[in-house]
C-alpha positions as CSV (number, residue, x, y, z in Angstrom):
1,M,22.6,-8.4,10.4
2,A,20.9,-6.9,7.3
3,A,17.1,-6.5,7.3
4,D,15.2,-9.0,5.2
5,T,13.7,-7.0,2.4
6,G,12.5,-9.9,0.3
7,F,9.1,-11.0,-0.9
8,R,7.9,-14.6,-0.4
9,L,5.0,-16.6,-1.7
10,E,4.0,-20.0,-0.2
11,R,1.1,-22.3,-0.7
12,G,-1.1,-22.0,2.4
13,E,-4.2,-23.9,3.2
14,P,-6.2,-25.3,0.3
15,G,-6.9,-22.5,-2.3
16,T,-4.7,-20.0,-0.6
17,L,-1.4,-18.3,-1.4
18,A,0.4,-16.9,1.6
19,V,2.2,-13.6,0.9
20,S,4.9,-12.5,3.2
21,G,7.8,-10.0,3.5
22,V,7.9,-6.7,1.8
23,L,5.6,-5.4,-1.1
24,G,7.3,-2.3,-2.3
25,F,9.4,-0.6,-5.0
26,P,12.3,-3.1,-4.7
27,T,10.0,-6.2,-4.9
28,A,6.9,-5.1,-6.8
29,A,7.9,-6.5,-10.2
30,E,9.0,-9.8,-8.9
31,A,5.9,-10.0,-6.7
32,W,3.6,-9.3,-9.6
33,Q,5.2,-11.9,-11.8
34,T,5.2,-14.5,-9.0
35,L,1.6,-13.8,-7.9
36,D,0.2,-13.7,-11.4
37,G,2.0,-16.9,-12.4
38,A,0.7,-18.7,-9.3
39,L,-2.9,-17.5,-9.9
40,R,-2.7,-18.5,-13.6
41,A,-2.0,-22.1,-12.4
42,G,-5.7,-21.9,-11.4
43,D,-5.9,-23.8,-8.2
44,R,-5.6,-20.8,-5.9
45,S,-8.2,-18.1,-5.3
46,T,-7.3,-16.4,-2.0
47,L,-4.3,-14.2,-1.2
48,D,-3.5,-14.2,2.5
49,L,-1.5,-11.0,3.2
50,A,-1.0,-11.7,7.0
51,G,2.7,-12.0,6.5
52,V,3.3,-8.7,4.7
53,R,5.5,-6.6,7.0
54,S,5.7,-3.5,4.8
55,C,3.9,-2.1,1.8
56,D,4.2,1.1,-0.2
57,S,2.4,2.5,-3.2
58,A,4.2,0.1,-5.6
59,G,3.1,-2.8,-3.4
60,L,-0.5,-1.5,-3.5
61,A,-0.2,-1.2,-7.3
62,C,1.1,-4.7,-7.5
63,V,-1.9,-6.1,-5.6
64,L,-4.3,-4.1,-7.6
65,A,-2.7,-5.3,-10.9
66,V,-2.8,-8.9,-9.9
67,L,-6.5,-8.6,-9.0
68,A,-7.2,-6.9,-12.3
69,A,-5.4,-9.4,-14.4
70,A,-7.2,-12.3,-12.6
71,R,-10.5,-10.6,-13.2
72,V,-9.8,-10.2,-16.9
73,R,-9.1,-14.0,-17.0
74,G,-12.5,-14.6,-15.2
75,Q,-10.9,-15.5,-11.9
76,V,-12.3,-14.3,-8.6
77,V,-9.5,-13.7,-6.2
78,S,-10.2,-12.7,-2.6
79,L,-7.8,-11.1,-0.1
80,R,-7.5,-12.1,3.5
81,H,-5.7,-10.4,6.4
82,V,-5.1,-7.1,4.5
83,P,-2.6,-5.2,6.7
84,D,-3.8,-1.9,8.1
85,G,-1.1,0.0,6.4
86,L,-2.1,-1.3,3.0
87,R,-5.8,-0.7,3.7
88,T,-5.0,2.9,4.8
89,L,-2.9,3.5,1.7
90,A,-5.7,2.3,-0.5
91,Q,-8.2,4.6,1.4
92,V,-6.0,7.6,0.9
93,S,-5.5,6.7,-2.7
94,G,-9.2,6.3,-3.3
95,V,-8.9,2.6,-4.4
96,E,-10.1,0.8,-1.3
97,A,-13.1,-0.6,-3.1
98,F,-10.9,-2.6,-5.4
99,L,-9.6,-4.5,-2.3
100,A,-13.1,-5.6,-1.4
101,P,-14.3,-9.1,-2.4
102,A,-15.8,-9.3,-5.9
């Protein structure tokens, strides 16, 4: 059986988008478009990353780009349940402060 390498986005509790699967080179472009589009709809302001199984530098860049685009639109988006691997990658890259709440 092949490993699931997909990215998924579901509406979670009110105001929340639940992200799951893989945030990486194979999925980053799709993830960015999907996340940005969902946040543009305006009724969601929290990304819950509890379901993210794997994240590489492209996944980190995707999350940072989504947060930056939302900020430009005047949206405040918060992150919940940031996986340890993503947080560590952000620390090593010197961008952890961008994952903090605005």
